[in-house]
C-alpha positions in Angstrom: 0.0 0.0 0.0 1.2 3.5 -0.9 3.0 5.0 2.2 1.8 8.5 1.4 -1.8 7.3 1.7 -1.1 5.4 4.9 0.5 8.5 6.4 -2.7 10.4 5.6 -4.7 7.7 7.4 -2.3 7.8 10.4 -2.7 11.6 10.5 -6.5 11.3 10.3 -6.5 9.0 13.3 -4.3 11.3 15.3 -5.8 14.7 14.3 -9.4 13.9 13.5 -9.9 10.6 15.4 -8.7 11.3 18.9 -7.7 14.9 18.0 -4.5 14.9 20.1 -3.8 18.2 21.9 -0.4 19.6 23.0 0.8 17.9 26.3 -1.7 15.0 26.2 -0.7 11.4 26.8 -1.8 8.8 24.2 -2.2 5.0 24.7 -2.5 2.8 21.5 -3.7 -0.8 21.6 -2.8 -2.8 18.6 -2.2 -6.4 17.4 1.2 -7.4 16.1 0.0 -7.2 12.4 1.1 -3.7 11.3 4.0 -2.4 13.4 5.1 0.0 10.7 1.7 1.6 10.6 1.5 1.8 14.4 4.8 3.7 14.3 3.2 6.1 11.8 0.4 6.8 14.2 2.8 7.2 17.1 4.8 9.8 15.0 1.6 11.6 14.0 0.5 11.8 17.6 3.9 13.4 18.6 3.6 15.8 15.7 0.2 16.8 17.0 1.8 17.7 20.4 1.5 14.5 22.4 3.6 14.5 25.6 4.0 10.7 25.6 2.7 7.8 23.4 2.6 4.2 24.8 1.7 1.1 22.8 -0.1 -2.0 24.3 0.6 -4.9 22.1 -2.0 -7.7 21.8 -1.5 -11.3 20.5 -4.6 -13.4 20.2 -3.0 -16.8 20.4 -1.8 -15.9 23.9 -5.4 -15.1 24.8 -6.5 -18.5 23.5 -3.8 -20.2 25.6 -4.7 -18.3 28.7 -8.4 -19.3 28.3 -7.4 -22.9 27.8 -5.0 -23.2 30.8 -6.0 -20.6 33.4 -8.9 -21.1 35.7 -11.9 -18.7 35.3 -10.9 -17.1 38.6 -7.3 -16.5 37.6 -8.3 -15.3 34.1 -10.7 -12.8 35.6 -8.3 -11.4 38.2 -6.6 -8.0 37.8 -3.1 -7.6 39.3 -2.3 -4.5 41.5 -0.2 -3.0 38.7 -3.1 -3.4 36.3 -5.4 -1.5 38.6 -2.8 1.2 39.1 -2.5 1.5 35.3 -6.3 2.1 35.1 -6.1 4.6 38.0 -3.4 6.5 36.1 -5.6 6.7 33.1 -8.5 8.0 35.2 -6.2 10.7 36.5 -4.6 11.9 33.3 -7.4 11.0 30.8 -5.1 10.0 28.0 -6.3 9.8 24.4 -6.9 6.1 23.6 -6.5 4.7 20.1 -7.6 1.1 19.3 -6.1 -0.3 16.1 -8.1 -3.5 15.5 -7.1 -6.3 13.1 -8.5 -9.4 14.9 -8.9 -12.8 13.3 -12.7 -13.4 13.3 -12.1 -17.0 14.1 -9.3 -16.5 16.7 -11.3 -17.8 19.7 -13.5 -20.3 17.9 -14.0 -23.4 20.0 -12.9 -22.0 23.3 -14.9 -22.5 26.5 -17.2 -19.6 26.0 -18.9 -19.8 29.4 -15.5 -19.7 31.1 -14.3 -16.8 29.0 -17.5 -14.8 29.6 -17.3 -15.4 33.3 -13.7 -14.2 33.4 -14.4 -11.1 31.3 -17.4 -10.2 33.5 -15.2 -10.5 36.6 -12.5 -8.2 35.0 -15.1 -5.7 33.8 -16.6 -5.4 37.3 -13.2 -4.6 38.7 -12.6 -1.9 36.1 -16.1 -0.5 36.1 -15.7 2.0 39.0 -12.6 3.4 37.5 -14.1 3.7 34.0 -17.0 5.5 35.4 -14.7 8.3 36.5 -13.4 8.5 32.9 -16.8 8.3 31.2 -17.3 10.9 28.5 -14.2 12.8 29.6 -11.5 11.6 27.3 -10.9 11.3 23.5 -10.8 7.9 22.0 -10.9 6.3 18.5 -11.3 2.8 17.1 -9.8 2.3 13.6 -8.6 -0.7 11.7 -5.6 -2.2 10.0 -5.3 -5.4 8.1 -4.4 -8.7 9.8 -3.4 -11.7 7.7 -6.0 -14.0 9.1 -8.7 -11.3 8.9 -7.8 -10.5 5.3 -7.9 -14.2 4.3 -11.3 -14.5 5.9 -12.7 -11.8 3.7 -10.8 -12.8 0.6 -10.4 -16.6 0.9 -9.4 -17.2 -2.7 -6.5 -14.8 -2.7 -2.8 -15.1 -1.6 -2.2 -13.6 1.8 -0.3 -10.6 0.3 -3.1 -9.9 -2.2 -5.7 -10.3 0.5 -3.9 -7.8 2.7 -3.6 -5.3 0.0 -7.3 -5.6 -0.8 -8.3 -5.2 2.8 -6.1 -2.1 3.1 -7.9 -0.6 0.1 -11.3 -1.4 1.6 -10.4 0.1 5.0 -9.0 3.3 3.5 -11.9 3.7 1.0 -14.6 3.3 3.6 -12.7 5.4 6.1 -12.8 8.3 3.6 -9.0 8.5 3.2 -9.2 10.7 0.1 -6.7 13.4 -1.0 -7.8 15.4 2.0 -9.4 13.0 4.5 -9.7 15.6 7.3 -11.8 17.8 5.0 -13.9 14.8 3.9 -14.6 14.0 7.5 -15.6 17.6 8.3 -18.2 17.5 5.5 -19.4 14.0 6.6 -19.8 15.2 10.2 -21.8 18.2 9.0 -24.3 16.0 7.3 -24.7 13.6 10.2 -25.2 16.7 12.5 -28.0 17.9 10.3 -29.8 14.5 10.5 -29.5 14.5 14.3 -30.9 18.1 14.4 -33.9 17.0 12.5 -34.5 13.9 14.5 -34.1 15.7 17.8 -36.7 18.3 16.6 -39.4 15.6 16.3 -39.8 14.7 19.9 -39.8 11.0 19.2 -41.2 8.6 21.8 -41.1 5.3 19.9 -39.4 3.7 16.9 -41.2 1.0 15.0 -39.1 -1.4 12.9 -40.4 -3.7 10.2 -38.8 -5.8 7.4 -39.8 -8.7 5.2 -37.4 -11.1 7.1 -39.9 -11.0 10.0 -38.5 -8.1 12.0 -41.4 -6.4 13.9 -40.1 -4.4 16.9 -41.2 -1.4 18.9 -38.6 0.5 21.0 -39.4 3.3 23.4 -37.1 6.3 23.6 -36.2 8.5 26.6 -38.0 12.0 26.7 -34.6 13.7 27.5 -32.7 11.6 25.0 -31.0 12.9 21.9 -29.6 11.5 18.7 -25.9 11.8 18.0 -23.7 10.9 15.0 -20.1 11.4 13.8 -17.9 13.4 16.1 -18.6 14.4 19.7 -17.0 16.6 22.4 -15.3 15.4 25.6 -16.9 16.5 28.8 -15.0 19.3 30.5 -12.4 19.9 27.9 -14.8 20.3 25.0 -12.3 18.7 22.6 -14.0 17.4 19.5 -13.1 13.9 18.3 -14.4 11.0 16.2 -14.7 7.8 18.2 -15.2 5.5 15.2 -13.4 5.5 11.8 -15.4 4.7 9.7 -18.8 5.8 11.0 -22.1 6.1 9.1 -24.5 6.0 12.0 -26.9 8.3 13.8 -27.8 6.8 17.2 -29.5 7.1 20.5 -30.0 5.1 23.7 -33.5 3.8 24.2 -35.6 3.6 27.3 -34.7 0.6 29.3 -37.7 -1.8 29.6 -39.5 -0.5 26.5 -38.9 -3.0 23.7 -41.5 -5.4 22.3 -41.3 -7.8 19.5 -38.8 -9.7 17.4 -35.8 -8.7 15.4 -33.7 -10.7 12.9 -30.0 -10.2 12.2 -28.9 -9.1 8.7 -25.2 -9.8 9.2 -23.1 -12.2 11.4 -22.0 -10.9 14.8 -18.4 -11.5 15.9 -18.6 -11.8 19.7 -15.9 -13.1 22.0 -14.0 -14.5 19.0 -16.9 -16.5 17.7 -19.3 -15.7 14.7 -23.0 -15.8 15.6 -24.9 -16.3 12.4 -28.5 -16.0 11.3 -29.9 -15.2 14.7 -33.0 -13.5 16.2 -33.8 -11.8 19.5 -37.3 -11.6 20.9 -38.1 -8.9 23.5 -40.8 -8.6 26.2 -40.9 -5.7 28.6 -37.6 -4.5 27.1 -35.8 -7.7 27.9 -34.4 -10.3 25.5 -36.4 -13.3 26.6 -35.7 -15.6 23.6 -32.8 -16.0 21.2 -31.9 -18.4 18.5 -29.1 -18.8 16.0 -28.0 -21.2 13.3 -24.4 -21.0 14.5 -22.9 -20.2 18.0 -26.2 -19.7 19.7 -24.6 -20.6 23.0 -22.3 -17.5 22.6 -25.4 -15.3 22.2 -27.0 -16.9 25.3 -23.9 -16.3 27.4 -23.8 -12.7 26.2 -27.3 -11.8 27.5 -26.4 -13.5 30.9 -23.3 -11.4 31.5 -25.2 -9.2 33.9 -28.7 -7.9 34.6 -28.4 -5.2 31.9 -27.0 -7.4 29.2 -30.4 -8.6 28.1 -31.7 -5.0 27.5 -31.0 -2.6 24.7 -28.4 0.2 25.0 -28.4 1.6 21.5 -30.6 2.1 18.4 -28.5 3.2 15.4 -29.7 4.3 12.0 -27.6 3.6 8.9 -28.8 3.8 5.3 -28.6 0.7 3.1 -26.5 2.7 0.7 -23.7 3.0 3.2 -20.2 2.9 1.6 -19.5 -0.2 3.8 -22.4 -2.1 2.4 -21.8 -0.9 -1.1 -18.2 -2.3 -0.9 -19.9 -5.6 -1.3 -17.8 -7.0 1.6 -18.8 -8.7 4.8 -16.0 -7.6 7.1 -16.7 -10.0 10.0 -15.9 -7.0 12.2 -18.4 -5.0 14.1 -16.7 -1.6 13.5 -17.4 -2.0 9.8 -20.4 -4.3 9.6 -22.4 -2.1 12.1 -21.8 0.8 9.7 -23.3 -1.2 6.8 -26.7 -1.5 8.3 -29.1 -0.2 10.9 -28.2 -1.9 14.2 -29.1 -2.3 17.8 -26.9 -3.0 20.8 -27.4 -5.2 23.8 -26.1 -3.8 27.1 -24.7 -0.5 28.2 -26.3 2.7 27.0 -24.6 6.1 26.6 -25.2 8.7 29.4 -24.1 11.5 27.1 -27.2 11.0 25.0 -29.2 12.8 27.6 -29.8 16.5 27.6 -28.0 17.9 30.6 -26.0 14.7 31.3 -23.0 16.7 32.4 -25.0 17.9 35.4 -26.2 14.3 36.3 -24.7 11.6 38.3 -24.5 8.2 36.6 -27.2 7.0 38.9 -29.5 9.8 37.8 -28.8 9.0 34.1 -29.8 5.4 34.7 -32.9 6.5 36.5 -33.9 8.4 33.4 -33.8 5.1 31.4 -30.2 4.6 30.2 -29.3 0.9 30.5 -26.4 -0.1 32.6 -24.2 -3.1 31.8 -20.6 -4.2 31.6 -21.2 -5.2 27.9 -22.1 -3.3 24.8 -22.6 -5.5 21.8 -23.9 -4.2 18.5 -25.8 -6.4 16.1 -26.9 -5.6 12.6 -30.6 -5.6 11.6 -30.8 -3.3 8.5 -32.2 -4.7 5.3 -33.0 -3.4 1.8 -36.7 -3.1 2.6 -36.5 -2.0 6.3 -39.0 0.5 7.4 -38.7 2.7 10.5 -41.5 4.9 11.7 -41.2 7.3 14.5 -44.1 8.0 16.9 -43.8 11.5 18.3 -44.9 12.7 21.8 -48.1 14.1 20.2 -49.0 10.9 18.5 -47.9 11.7 15.0 -46.3 9.1 12.7 -43.2 10.3 10.9 -41.3 8.1 8.3 -37.6 7.8 9.2 -36.5 5.0 6.9 -38.2 3.6 3.8 -36.9 0.7 1.8 -33.7 0.8 3.8 -32.9 4.5 3.2 -33.5 7.8 4.9 -37.0 9.0 4.4 -36.1 12.7 4.7 -33.6 15.1 3.1 -31.2 17.5 4.9 
């Protein structure tokens, strides 16, 4: 891949993704697949004024070995130095960059119940610290190719060709043009206009329907808002883009107000396993029945992670004409596949999707209807014929999506 274009991508992540400011610390999490590109991102962060950039390297085969040989208790424990590391992050609020390249099949066949139990234990230990950081720091998830991931998407190609094709797909869908920062400015403007319109309607319920059997009603929070694209960190007001790419406009629904059934339109990669052709049925807001053609047990473990894992935390709107879907690729990766279609998320909602959230405690935000959980797992439901109708506070019906596309212009 052309190094000039890769440097533009690295600069996009540093300047537009996390938007590094002078004197800030940066922590990058990355697999071992693209060390040269990771260095590019490190350099761009320093050029933006970073005080210190650290890299946490991840190697999935080690995760698999740990799951195999450690007890669930040991796997779920956090050492004192790990807690201190999180405490440091809560104190200095570093920018956090996640460069993902995971093999979709890396954890296939592991003891999912054991892994889920351990991750729940770790998440509970970290949760009080993360609460102190919530909404206050800049973060960005972006992607780089990994050999196994590339071969999964392009199985008939040599590894080198598959990697090059995946690079091209990532850069194209991430708007790495001649001037990617300007492209993202314009993109964020459009998403902001869509949010402004939706927020003007006073929506109290969304009704989803599609020919695959999806028939779902989801209640929204009176104080809730829609967001999309970039957002601003609480306190500092620094504007950043948490997801590259991103095509969604989203909100957090009212906990306990979801009725009906919804069918997936793309596989979900969860805990290293692919859940395929699945459905979720809701009663009283809770997922009371699930089914899947493949890895149904992973889905069942997911909704048992804690009390909130079976409730919705997000409703996201993405047109069927999304660049990710139009690429014709199934990425087997939530960052991309969620931006190819409308989606929902099980688990944690977003407190910053409430008007006046900065003046609320987390408990007050949850009392308004924001779901609380240690998990947040997006799953894709958008189809070519999906219809979404909004019911407003005064009982009006407003078309939001028709035949998989926005039903209004901005």
